[in-house]
N, CA, C and O atoms as CSV, one atom per row, in Angstrom:
chain,resi,resn,atom,element,x,y,z
A,1,MET,N,N,143.862,129.403,82.927
A,1,MET,CA,C,142.740,129.160,82.042
A,1,MET,C,C,142.145,127.792,82.393
A,1,MET,O,O,142.868,126.807,82.540
A,2,SER,N,N,140.820,127.752,82.524
A,2,SER,CA,C,140.156,126.498,82.857
A,2,SER,C,C,140.126,125.579,81.643
A,2,SER,O,O,140.360,126.007,80.513
A,3,TYR,N,N,139.833,124.311,81.900
A,3,TYR,CA,C,139.737,123.340,80.814
A,3,TYR,C,C,138.627,123.738,79.840
A,3,TYR,O,O,138.798,123.631,78.626
A,4,GLY,N,N,137.485,124.200,80.371
A,4,GLY,CA,C,136.376,124.631,79.527
A,4,GLY,C,C,136.747,125.816,78.645
A,4,GLY,O,O,136.366,125.875,77.476
A,5,GLU,N,N,137.491,126.758,79.214
A,5,GLU,CA,C,137.933,127.911,78.428
A,5,GLU,C,C,138.898,127.472,77.330
A,5,GLU,O,O,138.869,128.009,76.222
A,6,ALA,N,N,139.744,126.505,77.635
A,6,ALA,CA,C,140.678,125.993,76.622
A,6,ALA,C,C,139.918,125.306,75.490
A,6,ALA,O,O,140.266,125.469,74.321
A,7,GLN,N,N,138.881,124.537,75.833
A,7,GLN,CA,C,138.061,123.877,74.810
A,7,GLN,C,C,137.401,124.931,73.916
A,7,GLN,O,O,137.412,124.815,72.690
A,8,LEU,N,N,136.833,125.946,74.539
A,8,LEU,CA,C,136.162,127.006,73.792
A,8,LEU,C,C,137.151,127.743,72.897
A,8,LEU,O,O,136.840,128.062,71.749
A,9,LEU,N,N,138.337,128.011,73.421
A,9,LEU,CA,C,139.371,128.692,72.655
A,9,LEU,C,C,139.819,127.849,71.456
A,9,LEU,O,O,140.160,128.398,70.408
A,10,ALA,N,N,139.818,126.538,71.602
A,10,ALA,CA,C,140.222,125.657,70.508
A,10,ALA,C,C,139.168,125.608,69.410
A,10,ALA,O,O,139.508,125.485,68.233
A,11,ILE,N,N,137.889,125.702,69.780
A,11,ILE,CA,C,136.808,125.587,68.799
A,11,ILE,C,C,136.427,126.930,68.186
A,11,ILE,O,O,136.020,126.980,67.025
A,12,ALA,N,N,136.549,128.011,68.938
A,12,ALA,CA,C,136.095,129.332,68.500
A,12,ALA,C,C,136.643,129.780,67.145
A,12,ALA,O,O,135.878,130.350,66.367
A,13,PRO,N,N,137.923,129.560,66.812
A,13,PRO,CA,C,138.426,130.035,65.522
A,13,PRO,C,C,137.730,129.420,64.310
A,13,PRO,O,O,137.788,129.979,63.215
A,14,ILE,N,N,137.085,128.297,64.493
A,14,ILE,CA,C,136.361,127.658,63.390
A,14,ILE,C,C,135.299,128.600,62.857
A,14,ILE,O,O,134.987,128.590,61.666
A,15,HIS,N,N,134.750,129.411,63.740
A,15,HIS,CA,C,133.694,130.359,63.377
A,15,HIS,C,C,134.143,131.294,62.255
A,15,HIS,O,O,133.336,131.679,61.408
A,16,ALA,N,N,135.417,131.658,62.247
A,16,ALA,CA,C,135.936,132.630,61.283
A,16,ALA,C,C,136.550,131.984,60.040
A,16,ALA,O,O,137.007,132.693,59.144
A,17,THR,N,N,136.566,130.653,59.973
A,17,THR,CA,C,137.203,130.000,58.828
A,17,THR,C,C,136.219,129.823,57.684
A,17,THR,O,O,135.010,129.997,57.840
A,18,VAL,N,N,136.767,129.475,56.539
A,18,VAL,CA,C,135.927,129.194,55.374
A,18,VAL,C,C,135.520,127.725,55.323
A,18,VAL,O,O,134.774,127.316,54.433
A,19,ALA,N,N,136.007,126.933,56.273
A,19,ALA,CA,C,135.659,125.509,56.297
A,19,ALA,C,C,134.155,125.350,56.445
A,19,ALA,O,O,133.532,126.002,57.283
A,20,GLU,N,N,133.581,124.487,55.635
A,20,GLU,CA,C,132.149,124.231,55.712
A,20,GLU,C,C,131.846,122.965,56.508
A,20,GLU,O,O,130.736,122.791,57.012
A,21,PHE,N,N,132.841,122.080,56.618
A,21,PHE,CA,C,132.682,120.828,57.350
A,21,PHE,C,C,133.686,120.796,58.488
A,21,PHE,O,O,134.884,120.979,58.269
A,22,VAL,N,N,133.203,120.566,59.703
A,22,VAL,CA,C,134.066,120.615,60.878
A,22,VAL,C,C,133.906,119.322,61.681
A,22,VAL,O,O,132.832,119.084,62.234
A,23,PRO,N,N,134.935,118.486,61.762
A,23,PRO,CA,C,134.861,117.309,62.629
A,23,PRO,C,C,135.328,117.660,64.042
A,23,PRO,O,O,136.337,118.345,64.208
A,24,LEU,N,N,134.607,117.199,65.047
A,24,LEU,CA,C,134.962,117.457,66.442
A,24,LEU,C,C,134.911,116.147,67.222
A,24,LEU,O,O,133.942,115.395,67.123
A,25,ASP,N,N,135.944,115.887,67.986
A,25,ASP,CA,C,136.005,114.675,68.792
A,25,ASP,C,C,135.816,115.025,70.260
A,25,ASP,O,O,136.705,115.598,70.889
A,26,GLY,N,N,134.658,114.679,70.800
A,26,GLY,CA,C,134.389,114.890,72.219
A,26,GLY,C,C,134.454,116.320,72.679
A,26,GLY,O,O,135.140,116.600,73.662
A,27,PRO,N,N,133.771,117.253,72.017
A,27,PRO,CA,C,133.889,118.655,72.426
A,27,PRO,C,C,133.376,118.922,73.839
A,27,PRO,O,O,133.763,119.917,74.452
A,28,SER,N,N,132.521,118.060,74.364
A,28,SER,CA,C,131.993,118.290,75.713
A,28,SER,C,C,132.740,117.486,76.769
A,28,SER,O,O,132.405,117.565,77.951
A,29,SER,N,N,133.727,116.729,76.371
A,29,SER,CA,C,134.447,115.855,77.301
A,29,SER,C,C,134.982,116.631,78.499
A,29,SER,O,O,135.724,117.600,78.339
A,30,GLY,N,N,134.609,116.206,79.681
A,30,GLY,CA,C,135.103,116.816,80.906
A,30,GLY,C,C,134.453,118.133,81.267
A,30,GLY,O,O,134.865,118.768,82.238
A,31,LEU,N,N,133.452,118.567,80.523
A,31,LEU,CA,C,132.830,119.864,80.796
A,31,LEU,C,C,131.495,119.704,81.500
A,31,LEU,O,O,130.778,118.722,81.309
A,32,ARG,N,N,131.179,120.711,82.332
A,32,ARG,CA,C,129.905,120.753,83.033
A,32,ARG,C,C,129.437,122.191,83.097
A,32,ARG,O,O,130.204,123.120,82.842
A,33,GLY,N,N,128.195,122.363,83.435
A,33,GLY,CA,C,127.644,123.677,83.734
A,33,GLY,C,C,127.859,124.711,82.644
A,33,GLY,O,O,127.600,124.459,81.467
A,34,ALA,N,N,128.342,125.893,83.057
A,34,ALA,CA,C,128.498,127.029,82.147
A,34,ALA,C,C,129.486,126.733,81.024
A,34,ALA,O,O,129.288,127.185,79.896
A,35,ALA,N,N,130.550,125.981,81.315
A,35,ALA,CA,C,131.535,125.661,80.271
A,35,ALA,C,C,130.887,124.812,79.188
A,35,ALA,O,O,131.115,125.044,78.001
A,36,LEU,N,N,130.082,123.831,79.584
A,36,LEU,CA,C,129.383,122.988,78.610
A,36,LEU,C,C,128.376,123.821,77.826
A,36,LEU,O,O,128.271,123.680,76.607
A,37,ASP,N,N,127.640,124.680,78.507
A,37,ASP,CA,C,126.668,125.540,77.829
A,37,ASP,C,C,127.347,126.441,76.795
A,37,ASP,O,O,126.787,126.677,75.725
A,38,SER,N,N,128.540,126.942,77.100
A,38,SER,CA,C,129.279,127.794,76.161
A,38,SER,C,C,129.658,127.029,74.898
A,38,SER,O,O,129.507,127.537,73.787
A,39,ILE,N,N,130.152,125.805,75.074
A,39,ILE,CA,C,130.532,124.980,73.913
A,39,ILE,C,C,129.307,124.675,73.065
A,39,ILE,O,O,129.354,124.794,71.841
A,40,LEU,N,N,128.206,124.279,73.709
A,40,LEU,CA,C,126.991,123.952,72.956
A,40,LEU,C,C,126.448,125.180,72.227
A,40,LEU,O,O,125.970,125.074,71.097
A,41,GLY,N,N,126.522,126.342,72.875
A,41,GLY,CA,C,126.088,127.582,72.217
A,41,GLY,C,C,126.931,127.885,70.995
A,41,GLY,O,O,126.403,128.299,69.963
A,42,LEU,N,N,128.240,127.683,71.102
A,42,LEU,CA,C,129.127,127.919,69.960
A,42,LEU,C,C,128.800,126.958,68.823
A,42,LEU,O,O,128.781,127.362,67.660
A,43,LEU,N,N,128.545,125.705,69.140
A,43,LEU,CA,C,128.196,124.737,68.092
A,43,LEU,C,C,126.899,125.129,67.392
A,43,LEU,O,O,126.775,124.979,66.177
A,44,ARG,N,N,125.938,125.628,68.157
A,44,ARG,CA,C,124.683,126.072,67.548
A,44,ARG,C,C,124.915,127.287,66.638
A,44,ARG,O,O,124.301,127.396,65.576
A,45,ARG,N,N,125.804,128.201,67.060
A,45,ARG,CA,C,126.106,129.366,66.201
A,45,ARG,C,C,126.803,128.924,64.914
A,45,ARG,O,O,126.530,129.459,63.840
A,46,LEU,N,N,127.695,127.957,65.025
A,46,LEU,CA,C,128.356,127.428,63.832
A,46,LEU,C,C,127.324,126.842,62.881
A,46,LEU,O,O,127.401,127.050,61.670
A,47,GLN,N,N,126.364,126.116,63.421
A,47,GLN,CA,C,125.314,125.532,62.593
A,47,GLN,C,C,124.480,126.641,61.940
A,47,GLN,O,O,124.166,126.564,60.752
A,48,ALA,N,N,124.128,127.657,62.705
A,48,ALA,CA,C,123.332,128.765,62.175
A,48,ALA,C,C,124.080,129.499,61.066
A,48,ALA,O,O,123.460,130.060,60.163
A,49,ASP,N,N,125.417,129.495,61.133
A,49,ASP,CA,C,126.234,130.133,60.103
A,49,ASP,C,C,126.455,129.230,58.898
A,49,ASP,O,O,127.198,129.588,57.984
A,50,GLY,N,N,125.820,128.063,58.887
A,50,GLY,CA,C,125.917,127.170,57.734
A,50,GLY,C,C,127.022,126.135,57.810
A,50,GLY,O,O,127.253,125.411,56.842
A,51,LYS,N,N,127.706,126.048,58.934
A,51,LYS,CA,C,128.748,125.030,59.084
A,51,LYS,C,C,128.087,123.667,59.308
A,51,LYS,O,O,127.060,123.557,59.978
A,52,THR,N,N,128.689,122.664,58.743
A,52,THR,CA,C,128.262,121.291,58.977
A,52,THR,C,C,129.323,120.644,59.830
A,52,THR,O,O,130.512,120.757,59.533
A,53,TRP,N,N,128.918,119.973,60.877
A,53,TRP,CA,C,129.911,119.370,61.722
A,53,TRP,C,C,129.547,117.947,62.068
A,53,TRP,O,O,128.377,117.576,62.154
A,54,LEU,N,N,130.574,117.177,62.261
A,54,LEU,CA,C,130.474,115.788,62.688
A,54,LEU,C,C,131.042,115.745,64.090
A,54,LEU,O,O,132.185,116.141,64.315
A,55,VAL,N,N,130.249,115.265,65.034
A,55,VAL,CA,C,130.686,115.226,66.421
A,55,VAL,C,C,130.747,113.784,66.891
A,55,VAL,O,O,129.773,113.039,66.779
A,56,VAL,N,N,131.890,113.401,67.413
A,56,VAL,CA,C,132.031,112.115,68.100
A,56,VAL,C,C,131.814,112.432,69.567
A,56,VAL,O,O,132.583,113.187,70.163
A,57,GLU,N,N,130.774,111.861,70.152
A,57,GLU,CA,C,130.373,112.251,71.509
A,57,GLU,C,C,129.797,111.052,72.249
A,57,GLU,O,O,129.055,110.258,71.670
A,58,HIS,N,N,130.137,110.919,73.529
A,58,HIS,CA,C,129.627,109.831,74.345
A,58,HIS,C,C,128.524,110.268,75.300
A,58,HIS,O,O,127.820,109.428,75.860
A,59,ASN,N,N,128.370,111.553,75.487
A,59,ASN,CA,C,127.356,112.072,76.389
A,59,ASN,C,C,126.028,112.127,75.634
A,59,ASN,O,O,125.845,112.963,74.749
A,60,THR,N,N,125.112,111.241,75.987
A,60,THR,CA,C,123.861,111.146,75.234
A,60,THR,C,C,123.022,112.418,75.352
A,60,THR,O,O,122.297,112.764,74.419
A,61,ARG,N,N,123.109,113.113,76.479
A,61,ARG,CA,C,122.366,114.370,76.633
A,61,ARG,C,C,122.872,115.409,75.633
A,61,ARG,O,O,122.080,116.132,75.028
A,62,VAL,N,N,124.178,115.479,75.462
A,62,VAL,CA,C,124.753,116.422,74.500
A,62,VAL,C,C,124.328,116.042,73.080
A,62,VAL,O,O,123.966,116.908,72.284
A,63,VAL,N,N,124.374,114.763,72.770
A,63,VAL,CA,C,123.947,114.299,71.444
A,63,VAL,C,C,122.519,114.746,71.175
A,63,VAL,O,O,122.217,115.256,70.097
A,64,GLN,N,N,121.643,114.557,72.149
A,64,GLN,CA,C,120.251,114.934,71.954
A,64,GLN,C,C,120.068,116.443,71.810
A,64,GLN,O,O,119.156,116.890,71.114
A,65,GLN,N,N,120.916,117.224,72.452
A,65,GLN,CA,C,120.778,118.679,72.387
A,65,GLN,C,C,121.290,119.268,71.084
A,65,GLN,O,O,120.769,120.286,70.629
A,66,ILE,N,N,122.301,118.654,70.469
A,66,ILE,CA,C,122.937,119.322,69.329
A,66,ILE,C,C,122.815,118.599,68.000
A,66,ILE,O,O,123.043,119.208,66.955
A,67,ALA,N,N,122.465,117.326,68.005
A,67,ALA,CA,C,122.505,116.568,66.753
A,67,ALA,C,C,121.124,116.437,66.121
A,67,ALA,O,O,120.136,116.154,66.799
A,68,ASP,N,N,121.078,116.647,64.819
A,68,ASP,CA,C,119.850,116.393,64.066
A,68,ASP,C,C,119.736,114.900,63.744
A,68,ASP,O,O,118.650,114.322,63.794
A,69,GLU,N,N,120.861,114.298,63.419
A,69,GLU,CA,C,120.935,112.881,63.075
A,69,GLU,C,C,121.959,112.220,63.996
A,69,GLU,O,O,122.921,112.860,64.422
A,70,VAL,N,N,121.752,110.954,64.298
A,70,VAL,CA,C,122.688,110.221,65.145
A,70,VAL,C,C,122.992,108.872,64.506
A,70,VAL,O,O,122.099,108.167,64.037
A,71,THR,N,N,124.266,108.537,64.502
A,71,THR,CA,C,124.713,107.201,64.127
A,71,THR,C,C,125.364,106.620,65.365
A,71,THR,O,O,126.277,107.221,65.931
A,72,VAL,N,N,124.901,105.454,65.788
A,72,VAL,CA,C,125.410,104.823,67.002
A,72,VAL,C,C,126.274,103.637,66.606
A,72,VAL,O,O,125.869,102.771,65.830
A,73,LEU,N,N,127.476,103.626,67.165
A,73,LEU,CA,C,128.399,102.518,66.951
A,73,LEU,C,C,128.498,101.697,68.220
A,73,LEU,O,O,128.465,102.236,69.326
A,74,SER,N,N,128.619,100.403,68.054
A,74,SER,CA,C,128.851,99.505,69.178
A,74,SER,C,C,129.835,98.452,68.705
A,74,SER,O,O,129.595,97.759,67.717
A,75,ASN,N,N,130.949,98.336,69.422
A,75,ASN,CA,C,132.007,97.395,69.034
A,75,ASN,C,C,132.461,97.620,67.594
A,75,ASN,O,O,132.750,96.668,66.869
A,76,GLY,N,N,132.522,98.889,67.187
A,76,GLY,CA,C,133.021,99.233,65.868
A,76,GLY,C,C,132.036,99.035,64.735
A,76,GLY,O,O,132.392,99.208,63.569
A,77,ARG,N,N,130.816,98.678,65.052
A,77,ARG,CA,C,129.802,98.458,64.016
A,77,ARG,C,C,128.656,99.446,64.173
A,77,ARG,O,O,128.284,99.812,65.288
A,78,ARG,N,N,128.100,99.874,63.042
A,78,ARG,CA,C,126.943,100.763,63.081
A,78,ARG,C,C,125.716,99.940,63.464
A,78,ARG,O,O,125.374,98.966,62.793
A,79,VAL,N,N,125.061,100.343,64.549
A,79,VAL,CA,C,123.880,99.627,65.010
A,79,VAL,C,C,122.602,100.454,64.845
A,79,VAL,O,O,121.494,99.940,64.998
A,80,HIS,N,N,122.774,101.744,64.531
A,80,HIS,CA,C,121.603,102.592,64.314
A,80,HIS,C,C,122.034,103.852,63.573
A,80,HIS,O,O,123.130,104.371,63.786
A,81,ALA,N,N,121.163,104.329,62.709
A,81,ALA,CA,C,121.339,105.638,62.066
A,81,ALA,C,C,119.954,106.211,61.804
A,81,ALA,O,O,119.082,105.532,61.263
A,82,GLY,N,N,119.763,107.463,62.191
A,82,GLY,CA,C,118.476,108.093,61.968
A,82,GLY,C,C,118.344,109.380,62.750
A,82,GLY,O,O,119.292,109.820,63.399
A,83,PRO,N,N,117.160,109.988,62.690
A,83,PRO,CA,C,116.934,111.238,63.418
A,83,PRO,C,C,117.123,111.057,64.923
A,83,PRO,O,O,116.651,110.082,65.508
A,84,THR,N,N,117.811,111.999,65.530
A,84,THR,CA,C,118.071,111.938,66.965
A,84,THR,C,C,116.776,111.930,67.762
A,84,THR,O,O,116.687,111.266,68.794
A,85,ALA,N,N,115.774,112.661,67.293
A,85,ALA,CA,C,114.512,112.782,68.017
A,85,ALA,C,C,113.791,111.442,68.178
A,85,ALA,O,O,112.895,111.324,69.014
A,86,GLU,N,N,114.166,110.437,67.393
A,86,GLU,CA,C,113.504,109.130,67.479
A,86,GLU,C,C,113.968,108.306,68.679
A,86,GLU,O,O,113.338,107.304,69.017
A,87,LEU,N,N,115.070,108.719,69.331
A,87,LEU,CA,C,115.638,107.924,70.416
A,87,LEU,C,C,115.738,108.724,71.712
A,87,LEU,O,O,116.018,109.923,71.698
A,88,SER,N,N,115.506,108.048,72.816
A,88,SER,CA,C,115.764,108.666,74.113
A,88,SER,C,C,117.251,108.499,74.429
A,88,SER,O,O,117.945,107.713,73.783
A,89,GLY,N,N,117.725,109.228,75.408
A,89,GLY,CA,C,119.108,109.070,75.833
A,89,GLY,C,C,119.385,107.646,76.290
A,89,GLY,O,O,120.453,107.099,76.015
A,90,GLN,N,N,118.423,107.044,76.987
A,90,GLN,CA,C,118.589,105.657,77.450
A,90,GLN,C,C,118.683,104.704,76.266
A,90,GLN,O,O,119.479,103.765,76.293
A,91,GLN,N,N,117.884,104.931,75.227
A,91,GLN,CA,C,117.948,104.070,74.048
A,91,GLN,C,C,119.299,104.195,73.345
A,91,GLN,O,O,119.852,103.201,72.874
A,92,ILE,N,N,119.825,105.413,73.276
A,92,ILE,CA,C,121.144,105.608,72.669
A,92,ILE,C,C,122.194,104.848,73.479
A,92,ILE,O,O,123.035,104.150,72.912
A,93,ALA,N,N,122.143,104.986,74.807
A,93,ALA,CA,C,123.096,104.289,75.673
A,93,ALA,C,C,122.977,102.774,75.505
A,93,ALA,O,O,123.989,102.078,75.426
A,94,ASN,N,N,121.750,102.262,75.449
A,94,ASN,CA,C,121.556,100.826,75.267
A,94,ASN,C,C,122.116,100.352,73.930
A,94,ASN,O,O,122.688,99.265,73.850
A,95,LEU,N,N,121.958,101.152,72.889
A,95,LEU,CA,C,122.524,100.789,71.586
A,95,LEU,C,C,124.051,100.764,71.648
A,95,LEU,O,O,124.691,99.927,71.011
A,96,MET,N,N,124.635,101.694,72.426
A,96,MET,CA,C,126.092,101.765,72.527
A,96,MET,C,C,126.679,100.570,73.274
A,96,MET,O,O,127.666,99.980,72.834
A,97,VAL,N,N,126.072,100.219,74.398
A,97,VAL,CA,C,126.668,99.199,75.266
A,97,VAL,C,C,125.843,97.928,75.368
A,97,VAL,O,O,126.280,96.955,75.983
A,98,GLY,N,N,124.666,97.923,74.778
A,98,GLY,CA,C,123.798,96.757,74.881
A,98,GLY,C,C,122.886,96.866,76.083
A,98,GLY,O,O,123.119,97.662,76.992
A,99,GLU,N,N,121.856,96.064,76.072
A,99,GLU,CA,C,120.937,96.033,77.204
A,99,GLU,C,C,121.686,95.504,78.423
A,99,GLU,O,O,122.473,94.563,78.319
A,100,LEU,N,N,121.440,96.100,79.545
A,100,LEU,CA,C,122.077,95.623,80.765
A,100,LEU,C,C,121.391,94.346,81.227
A,100,LEU,O,O,120.163,94.280,81.275
A,101,PRO,N,N,122.173,93.341,81.565
A,101,PRO,CA,C,121.571,92.101,82.046
A,101,PRO,C,C,120.983,92.292,83.440
A,101,PRO,O,O,121.350,93.221,84.160
A,102,ALA,N,N,120.074,91.407,83.806
A,102,ALA,CA,C,119.534,91.441,85.158
A,102,ALA,C,C,120.667,91.149,86.127
A,102,ALA,O,O,121.542,90.337,85.828
A,103,PRO,N,N,120.664,91.795,87.274
A,103,PRO,CA,C,121.754,91.553,88.231
A,103,PRO,C,C,121.775,90.093,88.672
A,103,PRO,O,O,120.731,89.485,88.912
A,104,ASN,N,N,122.960,89.556,88.772
A,104,ASN,CA,C,123.132,88.182,89.271
A,104,ASN,C,C,123.166,88.204,90.780
A,104,ASN,O,O,123.499,89.216,91.397
A,105,ALA,N,N,122.820,87.084,91.359
A,105,ALA,CA,C,122.932,86.967,92.808
A,105,ALA,C,C,124.408,87.084,93.188
A,105,ALA,O,O,125.272,86.515,92.520
A,106,ARG,N,N,124.692,87.814,94.248
A,106,ARG,CA,C,126.080,87.996,94.683
A,106,ARG,C,C,126.597,86.739,95.357
A,106,ARG,O,O,125.887,86.084,96.120
A,107,VAL,N,N,127.811,86.426,95.070
A,107,VAL,CA,C,128.485,85.322,95.735
A,107,VAL,C,C,129.537,85.937,96.637
A,107,VAL,O,O,130.480,86.571,96.162
A,108,ARG,N,N,129.375,85.751,97.927
A,108,ARG,CA,C,130.311,86.344,98.885
A,108,ARG,C,C,131.531,85.451,99.045
A,108,ARG,O,O,131.424,84.239,99.227
A,109,VAL,N,N,132.689,86.085,98.971
A,109,VAL,CA,C,133.940,85.365,99.172
A,109,VAL,C,C,134.663,85.915,100.402
A,109,VAL,O,O,135.870,85.743,100.570
A,110,THR,N,N,133.887,86.577,101.248
A,110,THR,CA,C,134.475,87.183,102.437
A,110,THR,C,C,133.838,86.567,103.675
A,110,THR,O,O,133.072,85.608,103.582
A,111,ASP,N,N,134.159,87.123,104.819
A,111,ASP,CA,C,133.572,86.626,106.060
A,111,ASP,C,C,132.135,87.111,106.239
A,111,ASP,O,O,131.473,86.749,107.212
A,112,GLY,N,N,131.649,87.933,105.300
A,112,GLY,CA,C,130.268,88.381,105.328
A,112,GLY,C,C,130.002,89.590,106.196
A,112,GLY,O,O,128.886,90.110,106.195
A,113,ARG,N,N,130.998,90.054,106.940
A,113,ARG,CA,C,130.779,91.221,107.799
A,113,ARG,C,C,130.926,92.496,106.953
A,113,ARG,O,O,131.930,92.695,106.271
A,114,ASN,N,N,129.923,93.329,107.018
A,114,ASN,CA,C,129.969,94.587,106.277
A,114,ASN,C,C,130.946,95.546,106.925
A,114,ASN,O,O,130.952,95.724,108.144
A,115,ARG,N,N,131.766,96.156,106.100
A,115,ARG,CA,C,132.707,97.162,106.578
A,115,ARG,C,C,132.208,98.567,106.263
A,115,ARG,O,O,132.636,99.547,106.872
A,116,LEU,N,N,131.278,98.645,105.283
A,116,LEU,CA,C,130.724,99.940,104.890
A,116,LEU,C,C,129.289,99.718,104.434
A,116,LEU,O,O,129.007,98.813,103.649
A,117,THR,N,N,128.391,100.552,104.933
A,117,THR,CA,C,126.998,100.538,104.487
A,117,THR,C,C,126.628,101.954,104.099
A,117,THR,O,O,126.802,102.888,104.882
A,118,VAL,N,N,126.124,102.110,102.903
A,118,VAL,CA,C,125.709,103.423,102.400
A,118,VAL,C,C,124.255,103.303,101.976
A,118,VAL,O,O,123.887,102.369,101.262
A,119,THR,N,N,123.430,104.239,102.410
A,119,THR,CA,C,122.030,104.240,101.997
A,119,THR,C,C,121.689,105.552,101.321
A,119,THR,O,O,122.154,106.621,101.717
A,120,ASP,N,N,120.875,105.445,100.303
A,120,ASP,CA,C,120.370,106.601,99.551
A,120,ASP,C,C,121.499,107.489,99.020
A,120,ASP,O,O,121.443,108.714,99.132
A,121,LEU,N,N,122.519,106.859,98.445
A,121,LEU,CA,C,123.650,107.582,97.868
A,121,LEU,C,C,123.177,108.389,96.665
A,121,LEU,O,O,122.423,107.885,95.832
A,122,ALA,N,N,123.616,109.632,96.577
A,122,ALA,CA,C,123.233,110.503,95.467
A,122,ALA,C,C,124.462,111.277,95.005
A,122,ALA,O,O,125.348,111.598,95.798
A,123,ALA,N,N,124.499,111.567,93.719
A,123,ALA,CA,C,125.558,112.400,93.147
A,123,ALA,C,C,124.895,113.379,92.186
A,123,ALA,O,O,124.090,112.968,91.351
A,124,PRO,N,N,125.219,114.665,92.287
A,124,PRO,CA,C,124.571,115.659,91.423
A,124,PRO,C,C,125.064,115.571,89.984
A,124,PRO,O,O,126.155,115.075,89.706
A,125,ALA,N,N,124.240,116.060,89.097
A,125,ALA,CA,C,124.588,116.178,87.682
A,125,ALA,C,C,124.186,117.572,87.237
A,125,ALA,O,O,123.564,118.314,87.997
A,126,ASP,N,N,124.537,117.932,86.010
A,126,ASP,CA,C,124.167,119.250,85.498
A,126,ASP,C,C,122.649,119.425,85.478
A,126,ASP,O,O,122.137,120.502,85.782
A,127,HIS,N,N,121.942,118.365,85.119
A,127,HIS,CA,C,120.487,118.398,85.048
A,127,HIS,C,C,119.973,117.175,85.782
A,127,HIS,O,O,120.117,116.058,85.284
A,128,GLY,N,N,119.380,117.355,86.950
A,128,GLY,CA,C,118.866,116.226,87.698
A,128,GLY,C,C,119.949,115.581,88.531
A,128,GLY,O,O,120.780,116.258,89.136
A,129,SER,N,N,119.926,114.261,88.552
A,129,SER,CA,C,120.863,113.534,89.391
A,129,SER,C,C,121.567,112.460,88.583
A,129,SER,O,O,120.927,111.720,87.835
A,130,ALA,N,N,122.876,112.371,88.731
A,130,ALA,CA,C,123.644,111.343,88.039
A,130,ALA,C,C,123.470,110.007,88.734
A,130,ALA,O,O,123.585,108.952,88.109
A,131,LEU,N,N,123.193,110.054,90.020
A,131,LEU,CA,C,123.021,108.849,90.825
A,131,LEU,C,C,122.041,109.208,91.923
A,131,LEU,O,O,122.200,110.228,92.594
A,132,ALA,N,N,121.026,108.374,92.111
A,132,ALA,CA,C,120.037,108.670,93.141
A,132,ALA,C,C,119.532,107.384,93.766
A,132,ALA,O,O,119.249,106.406,93.074
A,133,GLY,N,N,119.427,107.402,95.073
A,133,GLY,CA,C,118.810,106.303,95.786
A,133,GLY,C,C,119.577,104.994,95.785
A,133,GLY,O,O,118.966,103.933,95.914
A,134,ALA,N,N,120.884,105.032,95.645
A,134,ALA,CA,C,121.675,103.798,95.624
A,134,ALA,C,C,122.006,103.363,97.047
A,134,ALA,O,O,122.404,104.174,97.882
A,135,ASP,N,N,121.838,102.084,97.304
A,135,ASP,CA,C,122.211,101.494,98.588
A,135,ASP,C,C,123.346,100.519,98.341
A,135,ASP,O,O,123.262,99.681,97.444
A,136,LEU,N,N,124.399,100.620,99.123
A,136,LEU,CA,C,125.563,99.752,98.955
A,136,LEU,C,C,125.977,99.159,100.287
A,136,LEU,O,O,125.912,99.809,101.330
A,137,GLN,N,N,126.401,97.909,100.225
A,137,GLN,CA,C,127.030,97.273,101.374
A,137,GLN,C,C,128.332,96.679,100.876
A,137,GLN,O,O,128.358,95.958,99.878
A,138,VAL,N,N,129.404,96.983,101.572
A,138,VAL,CA,C,130.723,96.503,101.165
A,138,VAL,C,C,131.313,95.697,102.311
A,138,VAL,O,O,131.488,96.193,103.424
A,139,ALA,N,N,131.615,94.441,102.007
A,139,ALA,CA,C,132.190,93.550,103.011
A,139,ALA,C,C,133.713,93.581,102.894
A,139,ALA,O,O,134.268,94.025,101.889
A,140,ALA,N,N,134.361,93.106,103.931
A,140,ALA,CA,C,135.823,93.025,103.919
A,140,ALA,C,C,136.267,92.211,102.708
A,140,ALA,O,O,135.719,91.143,102.435
A,141,GLY,N,N,137.252,92.715,101.993
A,141,GLY,CA,C,137.786,92.005,100.837
A,141,GLY,C,C,137.064,92.273,99.540
A,141,GLY,O,O,137.491,91.783,98.496
A,142,GLU,N,N,135.982,93.035,99.565
A,142,GLU,CA,C,135.241,93.337,98.338
A,142,GLU,C,C,135.723,94.638,97.713
A,142,GLU,O,O,136.236,95.527,98.393
A,143,ILE,N,N,135.548,94.723,96.419
A,143,ILE,CA,C,135.739,95.963,95.677
A,143,ILE,C,C,134.407,96.249,94.997
A,143,ILE,O,O,133.908,95.424,94.231
A,144,VAL,N,N,133.838,97.399,95.271
A,144,VAL,CA,C,132.559,97.768,94.697
A,144,VAL,C,C,132.757,99.015,93.860
A,144,VAL,O,O,133.336,99.998,94.324
A,145,GLY,N,N,132.280,98.977,92.638
A,145,GLY,CA,C,132.367,100.136,91.746
A,145,GLY,C,C,130.984,100.552,91.302
A,145,GLY,O,O,130.073,99.727,91.227
A,146,VAL,N,N,130.827,101.817,91.011
A,146,VAL,CA,C,129.591,102.363,90.458
A,146,VAL,C,C,129.974,102.987,89.120
A,146,VAL,O,O,130.856,103.843,89.052
A,147,ALA,N,N,129.300,102.548,88.056
A,147,ALA,CA,C,129.653,103.046,86.726
A,147,ALA,C,C,128.394,103.287,85.917
A,147,ALA,O,O,127.332,102.748,86.230
A,148,GLY,N,N,128.513,104.091,84.884
A,148,GLY,CA,C,127.390,104.345,84.002
A,148,GLY,C,C,127.833,105.037,82.750
A,148,GLY,O,O,129.002,105.393,82.598
A,149,VAL,N,N,126.897,105.228,81.852
A,149,VAL,CA,C,127.138,105.937,80.605
A,149,VAL,C,C,126.597,107.343,80.762
A,149,VAL,O,O,125.485,107.513,81.261
A,150,ALA,N,N,127.337,108.345,80.360
A,150,ALA,CA,C,126.895,109.724,80.498
A,150,ALA,C,C,125.603,109.938,79.716
A,150,ALA,O,O,125.456,109.456,78.593
A,151,GLY,N,N,124.696,110.648,80.307
A,151,GLY,CA,C,123.423,110.933,79.666
A,151,GLY,C,C,122.278,110.528,80.569
A,151,GLY,O,O,122.500,110.047,81.681
A,152,PRO,N,N,121.058,110.718,80.101
A,152,PRO,CA,C,119.902,110.425,80.954
A,152,PRO,C,C,119.749,108.937,81.191
A,152,PRO,O,O,118.826,108.514,81.888
């Protein structure tokens, strides 16, 4: 059984319960494609059946697809509450982690010789591209990471 099928199997019985309020923690965590679509479809059916649910979710795209209202926490504090439609995925991400500072000039602590050069790096996502057009140069002794917040 795939991870997505296990997630769906864990949530599906809620449909048949008398519970009117359903808390879910990260129902889309680790899911992509058809598995994610199945979970989101089930959540919409639960809503159509009159279930109210609270979802803790870090994927801003999922939040925008399923939530009527969004409360954003940052460092354990509420920084926003209101209709989801009022915010873009980028705005939600910025509220979660703060505005990204302008990049600082790099200080090289190596001999300056590049050991790896990557141009136009791209990584696919379910919708569009998770990473597009990134250029990287890695010198001896450097550690380079690429990170982001899930969502648009």
